[in-house]
N, C-alpha and C positions, 0 to 999 in steps of 0.2 A: 504495499500498500504508500510506501513510501512515508515521508514524516506526515505526521497528523498536522503539524503546524501548518505544513503546506499546503494540507487540504481546508484550512480554515475550519477546523472540527467545533471551534468556540460558537459559530454560527450556527450550525444545525445538529449537532449532539442532543441537547436540551429536545428540541422537536421530533429528532429521531426517536429519543427512550421514551416519550410520551406516544409516538405512533405504535411502538412496540407494546405498549401498556394496553392501548385501546384493540391493537390485534388478538392480545390474549383474551382480553375481557368480553370483547363484543360476540355477536351470535353467529352460528356456525349455518352454512347455508343447508336447507332441509332436503334439497331436492336439485333438481339442473341448473347449473350456473353458465353465464353468459359472459364471455370475456369479448369486452370491446376495446378493440385496438385501433390506435390514430399513430400514423407516423407523421410528426410533422418536420417540415424542412424550412431550414434558415436558407433559402434558394437564392444563392447570388451567382448570377450567372459572370458577373465582373470581378468575381473573387480573386484577390491576388495582383490586383492592378491590372486584369487583363482590357484588351482593347475589346471595342465592339462587336467584331467580327468573330472572334475566338468567344466572346459572350453568347452570341448567334450560334456557333457551332455547338456549343455547349448544351442551348435549349433543342436544338434540332435533333440531337441525340436522343432527350429524352423523348421527343416526339416520333421517332423511329424505333425506340426499342422498347418503351414503357410496355405495352400491350402484349408485344409477341413477347418477351422475358415472362411476365406474370400471368398470361393469360391460363394458362393451366393450374392454377390455384384459385380456389375457390372458398368462400365461406360458407357457411348454414345457409346463406339466403341468395346463394349463387350469385355470390359478387366478388368481382377479383380485387386484389388488394388496392385500396384506398389511400391516395397521397396526399398533404396537405402542403400546397408550394407557398410559403410565407414570403412573398415578393418583396424585395424593398425598393418602396417609393421611389429613392434617389436614384435607382439605376433603370429606370424606364426607357424601355425602347418598344416601341409600337411593334415590331417583329417578335419580341420576347412575348408579350401577353396574348398576341394572336395564336402565337406557336400552343401557348400552354390554352388558352381556349379550347383551341382542337382537343388535346385531350382530356378536359374538363367534358366536352360534349360529348366524346367518347368513355364517360362515365369512368374515367381512372381516378378521379380524385377534384381538387377544388382550389381555387387561389384565395388567399387571405393577406393579412399586410404585416409586411417587417419593416423597421424603419430604424437606419443608424443616423445620430444626430449628436452633438458636441456644443457644449455652451450656449444652449438653447432657453428660450424663455417661454412661458405659456400661450402668448398670444403667436408667437413664431411655430410652436408645435402644431397649434391649431391650422393655423393657416397651410402649414406644410401635410396633414393630415386632409383636410379637405380638399385642398387640390389633388392629391394623390387617389384619394375616394374618388373624385368625379372621373378621373383619368381612365380606372381600373373598372368604373363601372360602364364607360364609352365603350369597352371589349367584352363586356357580359358578365365580368365577374363580380364578385358579393352579392350576397342578398339582399332583399327589400323588405319592408315593412310593409302591409296593406295601405298607408299611406304613399307609399314609395321612398320614404329612409331609407339610406344605405345603412347597412349592420354590417358589421366585420370582427373576425378574432385579431389578435395582435400578438405578435413576438418582437420584442426589444433587441435592438442589436448589442453586442457586446455585453446583452447581460443587465444593460446599467438601468433598468424600469425605475421609475421616481426618483432619479437622481440616486441610484443605490450603491454607486462606489465612493469609497473614501474619499476620494482625491479628489470628487466633483467632474469626473470625467465623463464623455461620452453621452451624457444626457443633459442637466443643468437644472431640468423642470420637477420641483418639488413635488407641483400639485399634478402629476402627469395623470395619475390614475383617473381624478374628475375631468380632464381635459379629453382623455381616451372617453370614456363614456358620454360626455356631451356631443362626441363628434359620432356615435353610432355604434361604439365597440360594447361588444357583449360581454365578452369572456377574453383571459391573457394566459397565453402557453409557454410563458418565459421560463420557467423554472421546471424541474431544477438547474440551477447555475453551477452548483457544486463542480470542482473545486474552487470556484472563482470566489472572491469576497463577498459579491452581491448576493449569495445565496441567503434564502429565508430561512429564518426558524420556523417556519409551516412547511411539515415534510410530510409526503406521501398522503396528500389530502385534497379534496377539491372543497374551497372554501370562499366565502364573504369576505372583503377586508372590513374592518371595522376601527372605529376612534377617529381619530381628524384624518379623513381620505386627501386632504393637502399637504398633509408634512412628507417630509423626506423619508423613503423607505415605508411608505404606507402598507405595505405589504406584509409588513411582519407580522400583525395580529391580525385575528379573522374568527369568524364564527364557523365552524365546520357545516359542511352543509346535510340537511337530514331531511326526513319523508315530514312533510307538515309546514315547513319552513319556505321562505325566498324573501329576497328584495327585488325590488324594482327599480332602485334608484342607484346602482353601482354594478361595476362589472363583477363576474365570477372570476376566480382562480383556480385554473385547473393545472396539477401538477403532475410530473411525472415521478418514476419509481427514484429513489433514493436509499441506499442501505448498504451495510457492511453484510457483503456476499461471501459463500465458500467459492475456492477454484477446485473444479475435477482434479482429483489426483494429488492434491498438495492441502498441507496444514495453512498456508500462508494466505490469507483471506486478501480480498479485493475492494475497494470502493466502486460500487455500482450507481452511476447517476443516468443510464438509459440513453446513453451518447452511442449513436449506431455509425461507426468510423470503420475506415480501411484499416487502421490499426488495430481495431479494436472490433471487431466484425460480429455479427451477432452470432451466438451458438444457442443449442437447446437447452441449457444450464442457465444463460442468461435471461432467456424469456421466460423459465420458471421462475426465477428470481423476480424478474417483474412482476408477473402475476400474483405472486405470493406477499406481495405488499398488500394485496387486498383493496387497492384506494378506491373509493366510490361513495355514495350517499348513504349517511348513517339510519339505519331501518330497512335499507333495501340491499342484504348481503349476496344477492344472488347476481347481481349487475357488479361485475368487476373492470374497474377501467385503467386500460395501460396506455398511455401515452409517453413515446418516445422520439428523440430526436435526430436529426441529423444535417450537415450542409452538403447537400448533393449535388450541385452543379458543377463543381470543378471534377476533371479526369478522373482524379486518383479516387474520390467518392463514388462517383459514378460507376467506373469498373467495378468496385464492389457492391453494389447495390446491385448493379445488372449481372453481377457475376455470382460467386461463392457466397458471398455475405447475403446477397438477398436471397437467396437461394435456401440457403440455411433458415435464414428467419422466418420464411413461409412456411418450409419443411416443418418446422417447429412447432408455429402454428397451427399449422392444419392437421397434423400428426396426434399433438399432443393436447388441443383445445376444441377438438370439433367432431368428437365419438357420436355426439348425439344423446348418450348416457350422463356421464357427467358433466359435459361441457358443451357450449356450443359457441360457434367463434363469429362476431359480426367484424368486419373491416367498416369503419367509419373513419369521417373527413372530422376536423376539427370543431366546424359546425355543428355537425351530426352529434358529435360527442357534446356539446353542449345542451342541444334538445335533448338528449337522452338523460344528462343530469338534471334536467330542469321536470323531466315528465318523471323521472324517479321522485324527485322531493314532491312532487303533486300526489305522489301514493300510487302509480301508474306500474304495474307487474305484468308477467308475462313475457311474451316476443318484444324484446327492444326494437325488432325489424320496424314495427307498428307505428315507432314513435321518432324515426329520423327528422321527419319534418315537426316535429312538435310545436315549436315555437317561431323557428324562422326558416322560412321556406328555401328549396334550392336556387342558386342563381340564376340567372338568364341562360347564361353559356351551359348550361346542365339539361336545360330541358324542362318539360314540367313534371317535377316531383323526381326526390332522389333514390326512392326504394325500388331497386332492379327485381324485374319478375322472377319468380324461383324457375 
């Protein structure tokens, strides 16, 4: 694991211990369990200072390879793996979003919002977001309310949500959570950011931030999502797995934080450790939420996702969590994961496939409804 100091253990250990206590005390599922799996991509075509043409080649590769590589994997609803491309507004090129629109129309996933900014202000952030939202919407991305208002999910660049880094870089806006909500954001998927210093003490949970939401690092305190309760005046925080996990064949533990990378590709053991955290809505133990992340645009990462790493991931999911007896697997987008969390809070039970569009409908690029026919 390396030095625990290097992993900023002081940021997350208390939250992790509380999570272990909740997991031990919590009710066990009485029957069939549903694994809701979302792969959220900090999708940056211009990563590494690439030029525009390199970025276009990277996006075209995804257009060429995604369905071909993953068509053979199906969840309990007959859907292929779903990808959530959190696209950075500052890297906008029309051809990039047009390629991603084609992937969305083929029911491969959906586009959401990513943003890198530095030394910003609330006014500057609001202007950027509104401009990017309008641009994304021109390409058919992002969902709409009944009144036409654009709604979106968010991942912060460099994990610096709500000015979360101690040196104040890569954000600058203490009151970022209210600005996100005011501009239509319904959920944040930034965390875990471990081993980065921006990591929250809210670990392995879905929660509503509480307290003074305009303060720096307002994501540090929250109320766990539970059946029978929800908020309509703030964004929902959906975190991925963070744990001290075992290594197959070794006594040396590893720090697991759900990063899908070429250097640390998915394995069956990692997939099991993600599910074992049992992230979900309190009072609905049958629905287990697994959100992991990647930076998939660069050549090295794409090689792994479309190669052995991606195959190992989906083989483990479909073989271990889709037997129809103990588990049913559901590939979901970030939007659908939010919808399912809200459905659980409202006491909905049974097949999660019935609630993919529960609050927010599919974006125009996807077509009418997101639930594929079996």
